[in-house]
C-alpha positions as CSV (number, residue, x, y, z in Angstrom):
1,M,107.2,98.1,102.5
2,A,104.7,100.8,102.1
3,T,101.2,100.0,101.0
4,I,99.0,102.1,98.7
5,N,95.3,102.0,99.1
6,S,93.3,102.0,95.9
7,A,91.3,104.9,97.4
8,T,94.3,107.2,97.2
9,L,94.8,106.4,93.5
10,S,91.3,106.4,92.3
11,T,89.9,109.2,90.2
12,P,86.4,109.7,88.9
13,A,86.0,108.2,85.4
14,H,84.6,111.4,84.0
15,S,87.5,113.6,85.1
16,H,90.1,112.0,82.9
17,G,90.1,110.0,79.7
18,L,93.1,108.3,81.2
19,A,91.4,106.5,84.1
20,K,90.9,103.2,82.3
21,P,94.5,102.9,80.9
22,F,95.9,103.7,84.4
23,A,93.6,101.1,85.9
24,E,94.8,98.5,83.4
25,I,98.4,99.4,84.1
26,R,97.9,99.2,87.8
27,A,96.1,95.8,87.5
28,F,99.0,94.5,85.3
29,W,101.6,95.5,87.9
30,R,99.6,94.1,90.8
31,Q,99.4,90.7,89.0
32,F,103.1,90.9,88.0
33,V,104.3,91.6,91.5
34,A,102.0,88.9,93.0
35,K,103.4,86.3,90.6
36,A,107.0,87.4,90.7
37,F,107.2,87.4,94.5
38,N,105.0,84.3,95.2
39,P,107.0,82.1,97.6
40,Y,105.4,78.9,96.4
41,R,107.7,77.1,94.0
42,P,106.1,73.8,93.0
43,E,109.1,72.7,90.9
44,L,111.1,72.5,94.1
45,H,108.6,70.0,95.6
46,Y,107.5,67.7,92.8
47,M,108.2,64.0,93.1
48,R,110.2,62.3,90.4
49,G,108.7,58.8,90.8
50,P,108.8,55.8,93.0
51,G,111.9,55.3,95.1
52,P,114.0,52.3,96.0
53,A,111.7,51.2,98.8
54,W,108.7,51.1,96.5
55,R,110.6,49.2,93.8
56,A,111.8,46.6,96.4
57,K,108.3,46.1,97.7
58,H,106.6,45.8,94.3
59,L,109.3,43.7,92.6
60,A,109.2,41.2,95.5
61,R,105.4,40.9,95.0
62,S,105.6,40.4,91.2
63,N,108.1,37.5,91.4
């Protein structure tokens, strides 16, 4: 994958009236790509509650 440095895309603010909109679009796409291709998926790792060993231990203690 090729990387693009921000120095290659930057233009002086006074040269164009479009510098700010392009910066906003570039920032949006950077955030989008960072979130879309983030390998961390917490929904795959969350715990759904105590398991059978916990229940056996705690039910024996409460009786």
